[in-house]
N, C-alpha and C positions, 0 to 999 in steps of 0.2 A: 504494500500500500504506500502510495506517495504521500509523505507528510510535509513535503516542501511547498506544495500548492495549497493556498487558502481556499477551501471549497465554498466559503461564504463571500467570495469576492469575484467581481467581474473584471477581468484583466483587459487593459486597453493597449498594452505594449506587447506586440507579437513576439519580440525576441525573448521575453520571459517564458514563452511556451517551450523554447529549446533549452534555455538556461535552467529551468526548474523541472524539466521533463513533464510538461503538462499534457502529454499524450493521453487521450481518453478521459481526462478528469477536469481539465482547466476550462472554466467558463470564459469565453472570449467575446469582446464586443464585435460587431459586424466588421469594422475596419481591421481589427486585429486578426480575425478569422481569414479575411481576404489576404492579408499579408502573410499569414502562415502558409496558405496555399501556394503563394508565389515563392516563398522561401523554401518550401519543400521541394520544388522543382530544382532550385539551385543546389540543394543538399542531396539530390537524387533519392527522394523519398516520395512514395505514392501517398496521396491522400486516400485513405481507405473508407472513411465514413464521416459524415457531418450530421450532427443532431442539433436542431434549432429549438429555441424556446423563448420564454418571456422572463425577464429579470424583475424580481420583486424587491431587491435591495434590503436585506440579503435574501437570497433564495432563488432557485432556478425551477421554473415550471416547464418541464419537458413537454414537447408537443409531438405526438405520434404522426401528425400530418406534415412534419417538417424533418424528414430524414432523407439523406442522399447516400447511396452506396456506390462505391467505385465499380468500374467495369473490369478492374484488374483481378486476375485470378492467378495465384502463385503456381498452380499446377498446369497452367496452359502455356503453350509456346507462342500463342498469338495474342499478346497483350497490347493494349493501347500504349502509346508513348507516355512518358511522364508528363510532358508538356500538355498533351491533349487531355489526359485524365485530370490533371490538376487545374487546368483551365475550366473544365466542366464543374469541378468542385467550387472554384471561385465564382463562376457564373450562377451556381445554385445559391450561394450566400447572397449575391447581389440581387437575385430575384426575390428571395425570401426576406430580405432585411427591412422591407416596408411593413411586414407583419410581425416579425420576430427580431429581437434585439440582442440575443446572446446565442452563442454556438459552441458546441464541443466538437473538437476535431480529433480524429483518430488517424494515425499515419502508419504506413508500412514501409520499412526501409528496403530499398532494392539493393541486393548484393548479387553480382554476376555468378558467383559460385553457389549461392543458396539464398533463399528469401527468408527473412526473419521478421515476425511481427514484433514491433517494439513494445516493451512492457513498462 
């Protein structure tokens, strides 16, 4: 369990996602989530899933109607490029940010010899 991330806080700075290992737990503002998607491409990490919701300061209300799943499949040889996949993730956040103001991002790190889900 990640104890470095304050689960009762909405993070505005995307770089903290990487510094604090916010994968799958950090609540991000819309702009921070978009920047995480962009930075994942630079770091060769697939955006695996995005879950959106509403921030109640503090508190996250998850919305089941605001979930995006990657088209990346670690068992397939015909995966989308990092750029394409992560651009779709970024576009999802941009489309949903009018209704939802907080997002949880889960990433999958690409390794040419093996794929490993970040924990």
